[in-house]
C-alpha positions as CSV (number, residue, x, y, z in Angstrom):
1,M,-15.8,-17.2,-8.1
2,K,-15.0,-16.3,-4.8
3,R,-11.3,-17.5,-5.3
4,L,-11.0,-15.4,-8.2
5,L,-12.3,-12.2,-6.7
6,G,-9.8,-12.8,-3.8
7,G,-7.0,-13.3,-6.0
8,I,-8.0,-10.1,-7.9
9,L,-8.3,-8.1,-4.7
10,L,-4.9,-9.4,-3.5
11,A,-3.2,-8.3,-6.9
12,V,-4.6,-4.9,-6.9
13,A,-3.6,-4.4,-3.3
14,I,0.1,-5.4,-3.8
15,L,0.3,-3.3,-6.8
16,I,-1.0,-0.4,-4.9
17,M,1.2,-0.8,-1.7
18,V,4.4,-1.3,-3.8
19,T,3.5,1.8,-5.9
20,S,2.7,4.1,-3.0
21,G,5.7,2.6,-1.0
22,L,8.1,3.4,-4.0
23,C,6.7,6.8,-4.5
24,S,7.0,7.5,-0.8
25,L,10.7,6.3,-0.6
26,S,11.6,8.5,-3.6
27,F,10.2,11.5,-1.5
28,I,12.2,10.5,1.5
29,V,15.3,10.0,-0.4
30,I,15.0,13.4,-2.0
31,G,14.2,15.0,1.3
32,L,17.5,13.2,3.0
33,F,19.7,14.3,-0.1
34,S,18.5,18.0,0.1
35,G,21.0,19.0,2.7
36,N,18.4,21.2,4.7
37,T,16.8,19.6,7.8
38,V,13.7,21.4,7.6
39,D,13.2,20.2,3.6
40,A,14.1,16.7,5.1
41,L,11.3,16.7,7.8
42,S,8.9,18.6,5.5
43,M,9.4,16.0,2.6
44,L,9.0,13.2,5.2
45,L,5.6,14.3,6.4
46,Y,4.6,15.1,2.7
47,A,5.3,11.3,1.7
48,L,3.5,10.2,4.6
49,V,0.3,12.4,3.8
50,I,0.5,11.8,0.0
51,G,1.6,8.0,0.0
52,G,0.1,6.8,3.3
53,V,-3.5,7.1,2.0
54,P,-3.2,4.8,-0.9
55,F,-1.1,2.4,1.2
56,V,-3.8,2.2,3.8
57,V,-6.3,1.7,1.0
58,G,-4.2,-1.2,-0.6
59,L,-3.9,-2.7,3.0
60,G,-7.5,-2.5,3.5
61,L,-8.0,-4.4,-0.1
62,F,-5.3,-6.9,0.8
63,Y,-6.9,-7.9,4.1
64,L,-10.5,-8.1,2.4
65,G,-9.0,-10.2,-0.3
66,R,-7.5,-12.4,2.4
67,A,-11.0,-12.8,4.2
68,V,-12.5,-13.6,0.7
69,L,-10.2,-16.4,-0.1
70,R,-10.3,-17.9,3.6
71,S,-14.4,-18.0,3.3
72,A,-13.8,-19.7,-0.1
73,R,-11.7,-22.3,1.4
74,N,-14.3,-22.7,4.1
75,D,-17.4,-23.1,1.6
76,E,-15.1,-25.9,-0.2
77,R,-14.8,-28.1,3.0
């Protein structure tokens, strides 16, 4: 059961991190091609604030899932 929970946590974490990373990347690309330096910097900050929070949550879930999987392996021994 721990292995299933760990796998689910890892899958959800990867999905969250990939989608927030792609969203942040799109904001950064839009900011770079806007032609205005102030817009580029503001879009970069916007991408870090909006996309950074879900990425950190996904990273936390990733480490939690990895810890659950490791404890399941130690329980089997």
